[in-house]
C-alpha positions, 0 to 999 in steps of 0.5 A: 717702347719696349724694356729690358725686363720680363714684361708684366706677369700677373699671379693668376689663381688656377680655377677650381677644378671643381665647382662645390656641391649645391647646399644643402638647402636644395633638396634631392627630387622626392617621387614628384618633380622638384619645385626648381627643377633646372637648379637641380639638374645642373646641381645632379650634374656637379655631383656626378650622380648620374642616377640622380640626374636620369630620375628628374629628367624622366620626370621633366621632361627637359630638352637637354640642347634647350636647358642652359644657365646664364651663360648660356653653357648645355649640361653637357657642358658643364659636365664636360667642364667639371669632367663629370665622366659619369654624366658625360659618358650618360649625356653622350648617349643620349641620341637627342642631345647634341655634342656641338652647340655653342655656349655665350661665347661660342665654347663647347663641350668639347672646348671646354673640357679640353681648356680645363684639360679634363682628360677624360671627358676629351677622350669620351667626347671625342670616341662619341663624335664631337667635332673636333675643330670647334672653335669659338667665336676668336676661331680658337680650337679645342687643340689650341686652348690646351696647348695654350693652357698645358694641357699636353696629354690632353692636345694628344689625344686630339691630335692621334684620335681626334685628328686635330690639325696641328696647323688651325690658326686663330683670328690672329693666324696663331696656332696651338704651337705659337702659344703653347712656346710663348707660354713656356709649356716644352711639354705641349711643344714638343707633342705639337712638333712630333705631330709635324706643326708648321715651326716657322708659321707666322702670324699676323703680324709676322711673330714666329713661335720663336719669337714668341718664346725668345720675347716671353723669355722662354729657354729651353721652348726656344732650343726644342724649336732651333733643333727643328730647324725653327728660322731664326732669320725670320724678321716680323713685319717691322724687320724684328728677327727673335734674336733683336726680341727677345735683348730688348725684352732684355733676355739676353741669356736666350737672345745669345743662345738663339744667335750662337745656336749651332756653333757649339752644340754641346755650349751651355750659356751662362745664368742658363735658367734650365730645368729639367723638370721646369715646363712652365719655366717658372721663375727660379727662387730669389737667391739663383736669381741673384746669383744668374745676375750677380758679376761673377766676382761679388762677395756675398756674405753668407751669414746675411743673406740667408731666408732666415734672416731674409723674411725676419727682416721686419723691415722687408715687405713681408716682415715676419710673414710669408715670403711672397713669390709671384705665383701666391695666391693666399694673398692675391688673385686677379681673377678674370672677371667672371671666372665661371662665365669665363674659363678659357682665357686667352692671351692678346699679342699686338706686332710691336708687344706681346699684350699690355704685358707677357703673361697678361691672360685677358677674357672677353671682352678684350680691354680696348687698345687705346692707344696702339699706334694709329694706320694711316690709311685708317678712315678716319685718317682718310675722311679728314684728307677728304675734307681739308683736301683743298689746304695742301701741305704745302700751303700748311706747311709755309702759310699755316707755319705747321712743319711737323706732319702731326701738327698738319693732322692734327689741324685737320682732324680738327676741321673734321671734326668740326664740320661733323659738329656742324653737320650734327647742329644743321641736322638738329635744326632740320629736325626742330625746324626743317622737317615741319615745313618740308613735311609740314606743307599745310593747305589752307581751306575755305569753308563755302561760306568764304567762297562766296563771301570771297568769291560770288557772283556779286563780289568784284575781283577774282572770278572761281569756280568749285570743280570736285572740291577744289578752287580754279581761277575760271573767270578768265577763262570764260568771260575772256573769250577764250572760252568758245561756245560750240557754234552758232552759240555765242559768248552772249548765251553762255554768260548766264549759265556761266556767271550766277555760278561764280563760287559755287561747284561745276563739277557736272561741265568737267566730269572725271575719267571714269574708265582711267580710275577704274570705276566699272560704272557711270551715272546717266543723264549727267549733262554730257549725256543730255547733249546740250550744246550751252553747256559744252561737255569738258571731257577733252585731254587739251580741257583737263590739261588747261584746267589743270593750269587754273587751279590755284592750290586752294580747296573746299574746306569741312570741319568735323561739324559739317560731316555729323551734324550737317544737311547734306549727307557727306563721309571722310575717307582718305581725308576727302570730304564726298557728298552721297546728298543726291545719290541718297535721295528718295526721288532719285533714280538712278543708283547707278553704284549698284543695286539697294544693299550697296545703297544702304552700305553707302548710308551707313557711312555717312557723318563719320570717318568710313577710310577704315572701313573701306579699306578693310573691305575687298568690295568696297575698295573697287566701288572707291574708285567711283568717289571721285564724282561725288567729293565736295572739299577736305578735311581739315586737321592735320595732315599726315605730313604735319601729324609725322613732323610733330610725333617727332617732335613730340617723342623728342620734347617728352624724352629730352623733357623725360629725362630731365625730369628723372634726372630732376626726380633721382636728384630729389630722391638722392639728396633726400633719402640716398645721399644720407646713407652715404658715407654714414660712420659708425658711432662704434670705434674700429680696433686699429687693424680694422683702419682702413689705411689711405694715402692722401695723393697731392700732386701739385707744379707751381703752386705758392707757399699759400696753396700749399700750406692750406691744401696740407693743412686742411689734408692734415687735419681731417678727424681721420686716423692720423696713424692711418693716412699716408701724406703723399705728395708729388711735385712735379719738376724743379718748377718756380710758378711766376708769383712766387720766391722759391721754387715749389719743390723746397716750399714743400721741403719747407713744409716738411718736417724730416723724419730723422733731424741729420737727414742727408740730402737723398740720393735721386733714384730713376723710374720709366716717366711718361715722355719722348725718346730720352724723357721716358727716363725721369730721376727723383727725390724722396723724402720723409718725414711729418706734417704738423698741424694743430694737433696733428702729426701726420706721415708724409712722404714728399717725391720731386722730381729733379730729371736726370743729370743732364736734363738738370741743366735746363729748365722745367727739369723733370717736368713730366705734366701730373699724369706721371706724377700720378702714375709714379704712384699707380705704377708702384702700388701694382708693382708691389701688388704683384710682386713685379720688379721695381725700379730704384725709385720704386725700391727707395719710396717701399723701404722709406714708406715701410720705415716711416709708417710701420706698414707695407704698401700693400697695406694701403687700401684707398687713394684721395687725389686731390689738386694742390690748391683745394680746401678739403672739410675736416670730416671729408676723408671720414666720410669717403671711406666709409663710403667705400667701406659700406659697398665693396662694388663701389670703385671710385667716388667723388665730394662735393666740391664749392666755389672758394672765391665767389665773389672776387670777378664778374668770372668767378660768379656766373660758375657758382651755379655751373658748379652746384647744378653739376654736381646737385643734378649731373652727378646725384642722377649719375651717383644712383646707377652707380655710373660718375662718368666725372671723379673731378681729380681735384677732389676724388677718391680711387680704391686700390684694391678690394677684399674678395669673400676667399680672403684675396683681393682683386686689383682695382686702380692698381689693375695692370689694364688699367695702370698700362692703357694710363701710361701709354706714351704713343700719343699720337692723333688727337683724340689721344691726346685731348684724352691724356694730356688735356683731360686725363682725370677724367680718362681715368674715370673713363678707363675704370667705367670701360675696364670694370662696368659692373662696379661703382663710381659714385657722388658723396655729398658729404665729401665737401671741399673748395676750390679756387676758380678761375677769377680772370676771363683768359684763364676760364677760357683756357681752363673750359677749353680744357674741360670740353674738349676733353669731355667730347672726347672721353664721352666718345670712348664711354658712349662703346661701353656696351655693359653699362646699366640699361637698354636704349632709353633706359640706359646711361649709354643714352643717356652718354649718347645725349650728353654727347650730343647735347654739347656739341650742340650747343652753340646751335642751341643757343641761337635755335632758342634765340629762333624760337623766342623770335617766333613766339613774339610772331606767334608762331606756333613753337610751344613744344620747343618753348615748354621743353626750355621750360621745363629745364630751368624751371626744374633746375631751379625747384631743385634748389629749393628742393636740395639747398635750401638756399634761396641765395641760389636762385640768384647765381641761377640768375648770373648763370643765365645772364651768362649764357652767351658765354656758357652756350656759345662763346666757351663751347665756339672756341673750344672746337676751334681749338680741338688742336691746341693741347696747352694747360695755356694760363690756367698755370704760370711759371718764371721762364719760358715753359715749352711743355714736358715730355718732350724728348727732342727725338733722342732714343731712350735706352730702356738698360739705364733703368735697372729693374729688379724684384724687392728681394733682389733689391734688398740682397743688392742693397746688403751686398754692397752697404753690409759693414765689414768687422775688423777687429783692428778698425777703431770706432768712427765718431762721425756717424751720419745717416741717410734718410733711410736712418741706416748708416753709411758704409764703413769700418765698424767696431764690434759692437756697431757690428752686433746692432746693426740690423736694429739700425737698418730700421730707423727710428719708429715714427713717432706718429704711429701707434699715437692716439688722437 
């Protein structure tokens, strides 16, 4: 939904025009090459010192095309981007220098010079022959980036001298004109139009330059486009014209101008923000903005709204400091994450709106657009339809009661996910059990002595013969008359020959097909050559086939001891055993394989595995084809198939066990060494101005008085300075818990000591909420005061979401969910940080917080998020803040959450060890790498902003990327709903890690809280359903973040992948474990998997001994092991089948009907219903409305009731009251501010 105010436009600091000179400690090269010549080369380039560069190159012989810095930039690129024109000219004249090389982002030297408005460098490169259409990875050409950055002269040079294609389009089909118009670079627009730019070209979403200019409030650019015959009637892919887009964005003056263009060319629309010299369309001063937006008949007393009075007001946003302008870079600077690495910045535009915020600069890699509406033809949707094709929509609608198509699609996606989980589990089972069964078909050997014992001539029963190491059931074949001797001989002549050979080798009767084997020679004096009719030489194809039918799938086995120490001359080749005893007998005269050299070589093979020697020798490979004649069996050992499968199992076991060991060692290291430094509090006292200001956010829903009092008492009673912490409580609607005698908001009000004893009821203020339709409009009341516990007197701000006037007539008025409560704070901080337009609630909140604490909200550096049923230890906040202050790269952290009701029931007891191990094993391991993947919403701290070396700040939690993604109203798919409706706390962590992959998320074990866990099984079932499902979907998001530390198996990405797989195969892993136990009991070889399971659990037991020093946790582990069927089977199976259940179940019960939150009933939200103004506009507006008018004839009024601001209500005053008005505007100073504790 697009709102009626100008989209967000952050005040990015411009990139420095030059890189600072090289440090003086880097000496210039003398008569010899410097120690680090590559660094010296780049330093010489930055200094634009051609002589120095030439001297270094003459002594180092560097290839200037291969010499690059860490960002892939060549010397020419660096010189061009910094406009070091002497160096650019020098390098361009070197024949070997390639002018068109690209850096890691695909940017050429010409591209970077055009981007940074380096006019001279652009001219030199074009003259030298640089490719004018060289584009980066997004197909952005130098002309496009120059137009986008407003470099009009560079655009002129590229077009006139380089003959660039003025209508070249990038990957999204946007042209230079499109982006220049969107940015409001009117001079560039005029240059492009004069050189033939197509004014009506559309991008991939159907947006023209006029549409983008209208949407982004570029009045002058729209005029120029219309004057060049831009078609104002063209519509986007979703049917919106430029006029409609301008009205949706709240730019009514632009919309009216476009709509009326051509009717009266001399007419100037009212309120046109046009200045001939204002090509960038920067916002005018606050007074101009105010007058343009103010009604014509409104009276504005000039003596009270002057700049001087406004900014000297101590109640203002900046107090006595300088006024904060939109593009002031001295206060904040939202830079690219690596501005040196990515100088060119580019807008991310989509079909429905221009970026998350219009004007927001995007850098590569772009922030992923998770919550964009999904295409019904996406591969995932098609797959879900295929796997659930047997369930037609009418069946699901009538039988399944799924009337809503979104419910049906969610059900289909749930089934598809369950099928994928089944396939993954089946694949893991196949790797564990099935692969070895298929690939490792172990052949059972029979040793020669065993064969004679079992099948010898004197042994009754089955009779077998051995033919080249294989056993054949030839007894029936010979003794039953199936084998007839050659006439005139009979069976009586054959039996005396066959019977003594039962159990022995008879390969001479069945010679191999030597020619078929490729053997070039044959032995002499064989049975076949003797021609004795009694022996019946079996060389026919029919006899060979008959022999194959008699094979018993058994072979003669030999051990390596038989090979090396036996009396026979045996050797091994390709796992087969060959006997050269007769051939190498000195009495043998038939050396049919070759001469004496061959015989000597064969002698060298005896007693070992000769496979390698035979394979490597070309001559012996041909000879090996005749070895079939000597085969007597196979070596008894592991086959290739068995070896491969065992190798796979060993690798898997080593990886899993290795990661478990690494986690174990890391957890021990973290507990013994690193955790002692985290949160270490300095004993040296700090001055007040050096202590960080902290917000203590408490979100509540239906909690009772005891829960609220416990949490607020613990937070207020922490040993952190009272005047530097602010209790920030948000009640999510008018909700009454099932066991409460009053609503939760009323409980909070009763616990609050008002800031003013005679304060009236605050007015509900509007803000843009999370919800569907009209539910996006919500209202809330802001109460300020103090929370008292013991000697602590802590400022407290209470926000109660009460809903619109119409909504208050129903149940659960104002309820929008916990994410909406968090976003009230996050959006407010973001708008304050960038001096953006504020909603009425945000302005009211700003004023009251400033009046309560004496500091502006931008002074707060961190926010502690706590659930309303959590007890925080007194020193926890100090430890958390100290950890943040020690390392500015830490953007979020959590403490240890312990269970307060361990023995409440068996349900609570089985959770004790699970809570302990998740912190001391999982989070400790992740914290070493700075990548804790889940900061629990019940007890975590985020950094709002972090300081930079130049005194500016970088927004972290209030970063527009974070706020925009977290505040998405487009929650349509199953994946999106599991992220935002069930696991919003974990998704916030995921967003932070994905947006700032180089910053840290850590675990501080010294910070401890206690919470009440579910003690009823149905509540645990509901809670773990949400946790498991949100965990799976958040891991799916994190696994796609390539910037996480490490590579492949040694990376957090791989660990996350294993965690994701481990989560989805939990049910099957329990079944595998049971099977392994049964198999081990029956003596089957399942040693490796059992070792892995034993290592996993015993290491956890050792972890308890090494970290907790409390033997009682071993008992808790035993309780946990007995509950394994619940943790590993019942809870995951229930969660998987309820992927499409987005309710909170039995976790929070309320009185009355719970119909969920955020359902707008399909009504359309009107963005104009919530006014949005900058802080100074709000202040001017309120001063004008509430300014008391002095009347000499007026009488004093005794009734001077104050509102919650502490400022008097509008009325007639006498002269003394009028003179003292500005002092009372600020109200009484809070007792907690400046007090010593």
